[in-house]
N, C-alpha and C positions, 0 to 999 in steps of 0.2 A: 648645711652643705659644706664638705670638707674642701680644703685647698687642693687636694689631689684630684677630686671629682672635676673641679674647673679646668685643671690641666688636661684631663682625659677628653673633656668636651672640645677643647681647643685643638688637641691632636686629631680627634675624629673628624672635626670640621675641615682642617687642613688636608687630611688624607682624602676625604670625600671630594674636595675641590680639585685636588691633584688628579684623582682618578677621572673626574668628569673631563678635565683638560686633556688628559691622556686618551680618553675615548674619542674626543673631537679630533685630535691629531690622528688617531687610527683611522677614523672615517675619511679624513682628508687624504691620507696616504692610499687608503683603498680606492677612492674615487680616482685618484691620480693613476694608479695602476690599471683600473678598469679602462680609463680613457687612453692610456698608453697601449693597452691591448687592442682596444678597438681601432686605434689609429694604425697599429701594426697589421691587423687583419685587413683594414682597408687598403693599406699600402701593398700587402701580398695579393689581394684581389685585383688591385689596379695594375700591379706588375704582370700577373698572370693574363689579365685581359689584354694588356698591351702587347705581350709576347704572342698571344693567340692572334691578334689583329695583324701583327707583323708577319706571322706565318701564313695566314690567309692571303695577305697582299702579296707575298713572295710566290705563293702557290699560283695566284691568279697571273702574276708576271710570267711564270714559267709556261702557263697554258698559252698565254699571248705570244711568247717567243716561239713557241712550237707550232702554233696553228698553221703557218705556211707550208710546213713540211708535208702536208696531206695533198697538196696541189702540184700536179705535174708541171705547170708553168713556172712555179718557183724553182723546181729542180733544173729546169732548162736554162735558167738564167743565173742560178746561184753560183756565186764565187767560192773558192776554197775556204776562205775566212767565214763566209755565211754558214757553210755546212759545219765547220768546226764549232762555231758559236752554238748552233742548234744541238750538236752532238754534246757539247759541254753541259748544256742546260739539261738535256735528256738524261746524262749519266748522273748528274746531281740529284735528280728528282725521281728517277724511275723506281726506286725502292720504296717510295712513299705515295705515289699517285698512279692510278690505273690509266689515266689519260696519257700521262707522260711515258708510262711503260709502252703503250701501244705506239706512241710517236717514236720512241727509241727503236722499236722493231721496224717501222717504216723507214727510218734513217738507215738502219743496218742493211735492209733489202735494197734500197736505192744506191747506196755507196757500193755494195757488193756488185750489183748489176752494172752500174755505170763506170766504176773505177777499179773493180776487182779487189777491194780491200774489205775485209771482214772486221767491223768495229769491235767484235767480241775479242778479237786478237789485239786490238789497239787499247782497249779499256778506256781509262781516263787520260791517256797520253795524246792530247789534242794536237800537240806539235808534230808528232809523228804522222797522225792522220792528215793534217793539212799538208805536210811535205809529200806524202805519198800521192795525194790528189794533185798537187801542183806538178809533180813529175809526170804523171800520166797525162795531164792536159797540156803539157809542154809550156806551162807558164814559168816565169822566172823563179828560180829557187830562192827561198828565204832562209838560208842556212844561218845567216847572221842572227835572225830573230829567234833562233833556237838556243842561243846562249843562256846559261843557267844563272846568271848574276841576279842579285836581289832587285836591282833597279829595273831590269827588263821584265822580271816577274811582275813587279808592281805596275808597269806599263801595260803589260798583256792583260792583267786583271782589270785595269781601268778601261782599256779598249773593249774588253768583253762586257764590262757592265754598260758601257755606252751602247754598244750593239744591241744588248738586251733591251735598253731603254728605247732605242730607235724602233725595235721590233714592237714593243709594247705601244708605243705612240702610233705606229702604222696600224696596229690592230685596233686601237681605241678609235681611230678615224674610220675604219671600216665598220665598227659597231655603230658609230654615229650616222653613217650613211644608211646602214641597215634599219636603224631606228626610225628614220625619216620615212622609209618606204613601208614599214610595218606599223606605223603609228595608229591606224585605225584598229588593228587587231590588238595592239599593245593597250590602248585605251579601253577597249571593250572587256578585256581580261585584267585590267589594272596591273599590267607588267612593268615593273621599274626597268629603266634602260639598262642598268648593269646586268640584268638577268639575261641579256642577249649573249653574254659571254658562255652561257650554258648552250652547247651546240644543239642538243636534242630539243630544247625548248625553241630555239631560234628556227630549227627545221619545222617543228610543229606550227609556229606562227606563220612561216612562210607557206606551208601547205594550206593553212586557213586563208591566207591572202589570196592564193591562186585558185581556191575551190571554185568549181563551175556550178555545182548543184547543191541544193539544201542538205542532202544526205551526206555529201563530201564535206561540207562545212561543219555539219554536226559531229562527224568523226574526228575532224581536225580539232575542233574545240575541245572535244573529250581528251584527246591527246595533250593539248595544252594544259587542261586542268590536272592531269596526271603529272605532268612535269612540274608544275607549280607546286603540287603537293610534295613531290620528291625533293624539290629545292628547300622547301619548308622543313623537311627532315634532316637534310645533309648539306645544305648550303649549295651556292652556285656550282662549286667544283665537284660535288657529289662525294661519295664516301672514298676515304683513302684506302690504301692497300691494308693497313692494320685493321681497319674496321672490316674489310671483306674477308681478311684472313681469320679474324676472330669469329665471325659469323659463319663462314663456310666450314671451318674445322669443328665448330660446335654442332653443326647440322648434317654434315656429310661425312659418313664413315670413310676412312682411308685418305681423306685430303690432308696434305702436309705442306710445310713450308716450300719445299721444292717445286710444288706445282704452281706457286705464285710467281715463278720466273718465266712462265708461259703466257704470252699476252692473250692467246685464245682461251686459256682457261680462266684467266682473270675476267675477260669479257663475259664469259658465261656465268661466272660467280657473281658479277655485278647485276647481270639481267635477272638472275634467280633471287638475289637479295631484294632488288627493286619490285619484282613481282610479289614477293612476300609482303613488302610494306604496303603496296597498293591493295593487296587483299585484306590486310589488316585495317587499311583506312576505308573500306567499303567500296572500292572500285571493282568493276566486273569485267572490264575490257571492252572490246568491239565485237560486233557480230562476226567479223572474220576470225578474230583471235581472242579468246577469253583470257583473263589473267591466270587462271588455273592452267590453261594450255601453255602459256608463256613459261610458267613455272616448270612444268614438265619438260618443255623443249630445252630450257637452260640446264636442267638437272641432267638430262640425257646427254647434252654436250659435255657437262663436267664429267660424267663418268666416262665418256668416249676419250676425252683428253687424258684422264687418269690412266686408262688402260693404254693408250698410245704412248705416254710418257714412260710407263712401267716397261713396256717393250724396248723402248729406245735405251733406257738405262741398262736393262738386262743385256742387250746386245753390245752396248759400249763396254760394259764391265767384263763380259765373257766372250764376246764375239771374236776378238783377235786371237786369244789363246786357243779357243775351241777350233776356230778355222785352221789355225796352224797345225794343231794336233791332228785334225781330220785329214788335211791335205798331206801331211807328212805320213800319217798312218797309211793312206791310200797308196802313196808311193812305195812304202815298204811292203805293203800287202799285194803289190802288183808282181811280186815274185811268181814265178811259174809255179803251177800246182804240184809239180813233181818235187820242188825243193821246200814246199810249204811244211811247216811243222818241225823242221830240222834244228838242230842246236845252233848251227851257223846262222839260220834264218832268224831265230830269236835273239841271238847276240847282235845282229845287224839291226834288228827292229828296235832293240833297246838303245842302241847307239843313235839311231835316227830320232828317236823320241827325245833323247837327252839333248840333241842339238836344237830342238825346238824350244828349250827352256822348261820343259816339264819337270816337275819335282819328283823325288824318289817314290813317293807314294802313287803318283799318277802312273809312272813307268811300271811299277810292280802290278798295278791294277790292269794295265793294258796287256802286260806280258801274260798274266794269269788268264785273262780273256782269250788271248791268242793261242795259249796251250790247250785251252779247252775246245778249240775248234778242231773237228775231226777232219774236216775238209777245207779247202781253200774258200774264202768268203765269197768268190764269184759264183760258185756253186749254189750257195744259200740264196744269193740274189736272184739267180736264174730260176730256182725252185719257188721263190716267194713272189714272182711277178704278179700272180693272179690273186694274191692274198689281199683281203680287205684291210685298209689302213685303220689304226686305232684312232678313235675319235677323241679329241681333247676338248675339255670344256672351255667355253669362252672365258678369259680371264675376268672380264667385267661382269660375268653373270653372278658370281659370289658377291661382288660389291653391289650390284644392282639390286640383288635380293634383300639387302639390308636397307637400301634407300636412305632418304634423309631422316635424321633423328626427330627433327621438329619441323618438317616441311609441310607444305599444304596438304590437306586431307584429300584422298582420291575419292 
């Protein structure tokens, strides 16, 4: 064996040992990286869970704060600051929660009826709303509280948070009292106390509590089971607006974002969504109303609201200009039959149209139509009194023919 062979063996052994050490180091680093990744994933999941829990708690607090606005007794005693607090909560949550959207509409109607103020005009300016209510109710004006300084803004925010907390505490006490009354029914159906925050479930339990006959009790119990099933699907607060928007636009032709500003449309969308969930869960409904009938009723209401909203938008967009042109045109066309069709008549007619704000294209079109008239329009009206009117198709008929894309089978 040569000297060089011995040296090669030494080098090979040293390299092999170094590679083994390097491999162990690499394994250690890989384990550390995997552990770090697992920790990061755990932290991300924990953060997301905490954020979801905070959102659910805030949503429940909003429900609690707005629960009193459904009661006439509350409105009879509510101070301006109480109304402003409820309005602020509703404005902050109405774009995310169907229950809050309905409450915001209730607030708008009550404030408009009682004080003549439309909260749609006020928006989120709660200071303006409070000032308007105080003026109408002859209470002492709080103009000093409307200053825009940072300190006063923080103070107002703290007072608002305190007011919401008080409302939530009052609601919690109300639920505790209700739980004591409904304890037998809650125990029989294994209903947690916090579930009473769901108004539909609370109503079903109350109906079961006051049922006088076995048949009435059976029907109420079935409703309780339906509500518990739905809570299991979407939580105590039910589906939010994003869920309903996604579900409805996917299943109903013609439904768009603008429809979800209409509380009645959202209510129908929620009822249709719940009927679909119940059908998929094997529920059949009651003898009086099956789940399929509930679905059809809600679907019909959706299409009715879509049709009504479409007409409202059309009138809002075209109504003013069209009515002005029509009224002005009638005035211009009231010229005596003897002067009708003369160059002077057409010149005055064009001038009257221009005064309404009509554009050049509209004016040319109306003039062309006027020149084509051989006689005064009143003659045509007189001749056509007995003519049958043209029948227009119902706007909703086309929509209704397409129905839901993935609705219940008929």
